[in-house]
GUKOLMAR-509196 format. One record per residue (C-alpha): x, y, z; residue number from 0. Coordinates in steps of 0.02 Angstrom, whole numbers, always signed. Layout:
// GUKOLMAR-509196
((X, Y, Z), NUM)
...
This chain:
// GUKOLMAR-509196
((+6615, +5310, +7025), 0)
((+6603, +5121, +7004), 1)
((+6683, +5056, +6846), 2)
((+6572, +4944, +6740), 3)
((+6611, +4760, +6730), 4)
((+6579, +4656, +6574), 5)
((+6396, +4685, +6534), 6)
((+6331, +4507, +6546), 7)
((+6147, +4515, +6600), 8)
((+6142, +4374, +6727), 9)
((+6000, +4384, +6852), 10)
((+6037, +4371, +7037), 11)
((+5972, +4200, +7094), 12)
((+5841, +4169, +7228), 13)
((+5974, +4105, +7349), 14)
((+6055, +4277, +7347), 15)
((+5902, +4350, +7433), 16)
((+5860, +4208, +7553), 17)
((+5982, +4273, +7683), 18)
((+5975, +4391, +7829), 19)
((+5937, +4571, +7777), 20)
((+6105, +4642, +7832), 21)
((+6199, +4522, +7718), 22)
((+6079, +4557, +7576), 23)
((+6091, +4746, +7600), 24)
((+6281, +4739, +7591), 25)
((+6284, +4616, +7446), 26)
((+6166, +4725, +7343), 27)
((+6299, +4860, +7333), 28)
((+6374, +4854, +7159), 29)
((+6230, +4754, +7083), 30)
((+6115, +4826, +6949), 31)
((+5931, +4870, +6967), 32)
((+5842, +4863, +6798), 33)
((+5673, +4934, +6749), 34)
((+5583, +4894, +6586), 35)
((+5430, +4993, +6632), 36)
((+5332, +5079, +6495), 37)
((+5437, +4993, +6362), 38)
((+5591, +5092, +6413), 39)
((+5748, +5015, +6490), 40)
((+5826, +5113, +6631), 41)
((+5953, +5045, +6753), 42)
((+6080, +5093, +6884), 43)
((+6208, +5018, +7000), 44)
((+6153, +5006, +7181), 45)
((+6267, +5115, +7288), 46)
((+6168, +5134, +7449), 47)
((+6049, +5023, +7549), 48)
((+5969, +5006, +7721), 49)
((+5927, +4844, +7811), 50)
((+5760, +4820, +7900), 51)
((+5754, +4676, +8022), 52)
((+5568, +4643, +8034), 53)
((+5473, +4600, +8192), 54)
((+5597, +4665, +8324), 55)
((+5646, +4818, +8221), 56)
((+5548, +4971, +8275), 57)
((+5588, +5057, +8109), 58)
((+5520, +4913, +8003), 59)
((+5343, +4916, +7933), 60)
((+5322, +4740, +8002), 61)
((+5377, +4783, +8179), 62)
((+5286, +4679, +8309), 63)
((+5219, +4561, +8177), 64)
((+5118, +4696, +8089), 65)
((+5020, +4624, +7943), 66)
((+4915, +4726, +7822), 67)
((+4886, +4722, +7635), 68)
((+5015, +4860, +7619), 69)
((+5156, +4752, +7690), 70)
((+5096, +4584, +7623), 71)
((+5243, +4566, +7502), 72)
((+5368, +4592, +7643), 73)
((+5306, +4431, +7722), 74)
((+5339, +4333, +7562), 75)
((+5491, +4249, +7487), 76)
((+5657, +4336, +7464), 77)
((+5689, +4412, +7294), 78)
((+5526, +4508, +7276), 79)
((+5497, +4695, +7280), 80)
((+5410, +4783, +7423), 81)
((+5358, +4954, +7358), 82)
((+5267, +5075, +7472), 83)
((+5193, +5250, +7453), 84)
((+5238, +5378, +7585), 85)
((+5194, +5559, +7630), 86)
((+5059, +5552, +7496), 87)
((+5187, +5584, +7359), 88)
((+5337, +5467, +7358), 89)
((+5369, +5284, +7315), 90)
((+5511, +5185, +7393), 91)
((+5573, +5013, +7342), 92)
((+5636, +4875, +7454), 93)
((+5709, +4706, +7410), 94)
((+5627, +4570, +7515), 95)
((+5755, +4459, +7602), 96)
((+5745, +4296, +7699), 97)
((+5614, +4162, +7673), 98)
((+5422, +4168, +7684), 99)
((+5366, +4220, +7858), 100)
((+5523, +4321, +7892), 101)
((+5464, +4499, +7853), 102)
((+5635, +4577, +7822), 103)
((+5700, +4684, +7680), 104)
((+5833, +4801, +7614), 105)
((+5782, +4974, +7557), 106)
((+5870, +5033, +7399), 107)
((+5923, +5211, +7439), 108)
((+6030, +5265, +7291), 109)
((+6089, +5214, +7118), 110)
((+6229, +5265, +7003), 111)
((+6133, +5291, +6838), 112)
((+6196, +5181, +6696), 113)
((+6064, +5152, +6563), 114)
((+5925, +5264, +6498), 115)
((+5992, +5422, +6579), 116)
((+5897, +5536, +6458), 117)
((+5736, +5446, +6505), 118)
((+5777, +5472, +6689), 119)
((+5799, +5659, +6662), 120)
((+5632, +5665, +6572), 121)
((+5548, +5581, +6720), 122)
((+5638, +5691, +6847), 123)
((+5622, +5867, +6779), 124)
((+5689, +5941, +6942), 125)
((+5856, +5851, +6922), 126)
((+5988, +5955, +6835), 127)
((+6139, +5844, +6864), 128)
((+6165, +5658, +6843), 129)
((+6212, +5639, +7026), 130)
((+6039, +5705, +7073), 131)
((+5940, +5578, +6971), 132)
((+5941, +5431, +7093), 133)
((+6021, +5497, +7253), 134)
((+5877, +5447, +7366), 135)
((+5744, +5311, +7375), 136)
((+5602, +5420, +7308), 137)
((+5712, +5495, +7172), 138)
((+5765, +5326, +7103), 139)
((+5587, +5262, +7100), 140)
((+5534, +5414, +7000), 141)
((+5683, +5397, +6882), 142)
((+5644, +5213, +6850), 143)
((+5454, +5237, +6852), 144)
((+5431, +5118, +7000), 145)
((+5261, +5132, +7086), 146)
((+5148, +5031, +7200), 147)
((+5090, +4931, +7050), 148)
((+5263, +4849, +7051), 149)
((+5244, +4792, +7232), 150)
((+5276, +4604, +7246), 151)
((+5364, +4600, +7076), 152)
((+5478, +4448, +7063), 153)
((+5652, +4521, +7046), 154)
((+5724, +4352, +6993), 155)
((+5609, +4310, +6848), 156)
((+5508, +4468, +6822), 157)
((+5498, +4555, +6653), 158)
((+5478, +4736, +6706), 159)
((+5586, +4750, +6863), 160)
((+5734, +4641, +6909), 161)
((+5911, +4634, +6975), 162)
((+6065, +4589, +6874), 163)
((+6230, +4528, +6941), 164)
((+6378, +4644, +6913), 165)
((+6484, +4574, +7053), 166)
((+6518, +4393, +7096), 167)
((+6565, +4437, +7275), 168)
((+6506, +4568, +7397), 169)
((+6613, +4722, +7416), 170)
((+6745, +4703, +7552), 171)
((+6695, +4786, +7715), 172)
((+6836, +4911, +7695), 173)
((+6745, +4982, +7544), 174)
((+6576, +4998, +7630), 175)
((+6529, +5153, +7731), 176)
((+6409, +5115, +7873), 177)
((+6297, +5226, +7978), 178)
((+6124, +5249, +8056), 179)
((+5970, +5243, +7946), 180)
((+5886, +5402, +7887), 181)
((+5716, +5470, +7939), 182)
((+5676, +5341, +8074), 183)
((+5694, +5446, +8232), 184)
((+5529, +5374, +8294), 185)
((+5612, +5204, +8310), 186)
((+5695, +5249, +8476), 187)
((+5850, +5144, +8508), 188)
((+5835, +5066, +8335), 189)
((+5860, +5234, +8252), 190)
((+6046, +5239, +8292), 191)
((+6086, +5063, +8237), 192)
((+6217, +5058, +8095), 193)
((+6105, +4977, +7965), 194)
((+6136, +5097, +7820), 195)
((+6268, +5044, +7695), 196)
((+6348, +5137, +7549), 197)
((+6494, +5120, +7430), 198)
((+6630, +5219, +7518), 199)
((+6677, +5380, +7429), 200)
((+6539, +5364, +7298), 201)
((+6468, +5533, +7247), 202)
((+6299, +5458, +7199), 203)
((+6243, +5415, +7376), 204)
((+6110, +5518, +7465), 205)
((+6137, +5653, +7596), 206)
((+6187, +5651, +7734), 207)
((+6321, +5527, +7685), 208)
((+6356, +5383, +7805), 209)
């Protein structure tokens, strides 16, 4: 478990996100994702991410320069949300990285619940333990009520969905577990690339653990 720092709600600045997606994915570990959707505040510490490298990345939704309305936000400025709907039932949230025209992002895969845990349980009736609330990208979106309507939300200045700084520096590499991304076997040689990052030893990360 990650111990809480002094709870000073400082937003992560735009410059934090205008970097390459691997750096952003690592630096997101230990930061806080906050939802004020439906008038209820829920939040958790990010403990697992995946980097998506855009045009050359066969696992990225923007591979080969793909542009559709669905991925429009991924082509925008760093620090916005890219939320997509998959398998006709699940939402997943990415943090857009880089600068406009660089369609790269970091998928948020797991949170350690911190705030509004009772609300999260109400939204996720199938979860019976706290470690099951946000241990996967679809689970955390359900727990925080994140849907496609929050796609392109500004995570720096937004009112309903944003990121708060809990750490001034990224976790040291020795504390970050690294492994291949999950569910991208179709991406051929890109499937095995070590672009999944998690807080080492954290019990809130998704299975299989990196």
